[in-house]
N, C-alpha and C positions, 0 to 999 in steps of 0.2 A: 503494499500500499504506500503510495507516494504522498499521502496526505495524513500523516499520523496524528496531527493535532486537531483533526476534526472534532468539534465539540459534540456531546450527545444532544444538545438542544437543536443543532442543525439537522441531525438525523431525525429527530422527532418532528421537526417542521415538514421534512420532505415526506415522512410517513403519513403525517396528518393531511397532507394535500392529496394523497392517493386513496384515502378512506372510502370516498363515495363510489369509486369504481376501480378496485384494486387490480383485477385482471387486465383492464385496458390502461392502466396508469402509465404515464411516461413523465416523470418529474425530475427536475434538476435544480440543485441549489445554485444560486448566483451570488456574486459578490460585487456590489456596485455595478450590477448589470453584466458582470463577467461570468460566463458559465464555469462551474466547478463541480465539486463533490460535496455531498453524496448525491448519487443518482439512484432513482428507483425505476426499474423496469418491470412492468406488469407482465404476467405470463403471456398475454396475447402478442408481446413483442420479442419474446426471447429467441425464437427460431430465427427471425429476420435480423436481429442485432448480432446473433451468433455468426450468421452468414456474411455479415457486412464488416466485421472488425478484423483489423490486421495490425500486428506491431503495436506501437505505443499510441497509435492513432485513436484506438478505442471507439466508442459508440458516438463520439462527438457529431460526426456528419449525419448519423441516423437521428440523433436527437434534434438536430437543426431542421433536417428535412421533414420531421414528423411534428414539428411545433410542440416540443416538450414543454409542459407546464413549468414555469420558472418561479422558484421560491427565494425570495431576497433573504440572505443571511449575513450580510456585511456587519450588521450590528453585533453579531456573535463572534466573528472570527474573520481573518483576512482572506481565507481561502487558499493560502500559500501551498503550492505544489512544489515538493522538493526536487522533482525533475526539471522545473522551470523557474528560473530565477529572475 
């Protein structure tokens, strides 16, 4: 995991945003509008995401193409990714 300092409150916000339709959920935390982690992929998206990911690129293109619901978390944490400085 390249975001070891993710606070549990950010995880809770992302989960809360998915509760209405968990299987169809596609939720991503953002930090001052910048996409980051955590991300929640509902079961309806798992096969398509697995088929689309490669290397360190991950699911970002899929999330963008499918209008992932964004949950602002900048008040909780910077969203720092240790791979990207």
